N, C-alpha and C positions, 0 to 999 in steps of 0.2 A: 860156574858152568852155565848159561842163560835159559830158561824155562822158554819152549817151545810151545805157540799156542794152539798152530797147525803149522803142518808142512805141505805145503799143494804142489802141485809138478803139472809143467808145461812142457806137452810134446808137441813137435812141431813136422811139420809136413817134411823131413827134410832126416827126419828123425832125431834127431842131438832133442837131449834130455834137458829143460832146465830147473831146480828145485831153490823152490823160496817158501824160505822158513818166517815163520808172523811172530814175535816172541811176545810177553807180556807185558816187557814193557814199551809195548807200543815201535817198536822198530821191527826190520825187513832184513832180512838177508839171503841175496839172491846166488847160486851156485850154475853157473854156466858152462857144459860142457863140451869138450872142442875135443875133437882126434888128438890132440900133441896137449892133452893137460883141462883143467877150471880154471877160471874165474869167477872170485868173489865179488858183489856187491854190496855197500849195505845203504838204510835211509829209514826214514821215518812214515809209519801208516797210521792209521785211522779207521775206525771198525764203527759207524755208527747205522744205526734205521736196519740193519744187514744189507751195507752200502759199505766200503769196502774200497780207500780213495791211501794208493801208495804216491807218496811224493817224492820228490828230489831226486826230479827229470827221469823219471822211473824209463818214458818210454825212448828218452836217445840215450842211457847209459845199456837198454837191453835192444837199442837196432828198430827202436818198434816193433817187437816180438812182444813184450809186454805193454799193459795201456796204465792209466792209473784211474781208474774207477770200472768195479765187481760190485755184481749184486751176488750177495750169498744166501746159495739157497742150501739151509742144511736137511733136506730132505732126499736135493741128488748129488749131497756131498761136493758139491762146486760150488766155484763162481764164478757166474755168468759175464760176459765185458758189456758195461754200457754200449760202446762201439763196436760192432759187429763187425767191423775188420779184423778184430783180435778172437783169439782163444780160450777156451776155457781153464779157469785152472782147477785143477783134480784134487780134492784132499785125499789126504795117503791116510790121514789119523781122524780120530775122534769119529 
């Protein structure tokens, strides 16, 4: 069982929720929730100097709902996208 570093939530305008887990081993897993079930995607990430970079074609995988780079703001418990066309990722734990 992998240890997660952060559990992130993305709430879309249409009410769907995506969960993103950032694991200690620099891998992420996205759970996309649908009315008929859910799907999972995995990839690698880098978190340096408070910049989170999600690799492995994250924009394509997420249908342009999740972008590649976010600014980590510990005081607000969130990751704010550098590209303002995307939504903030909210930290569920820590």
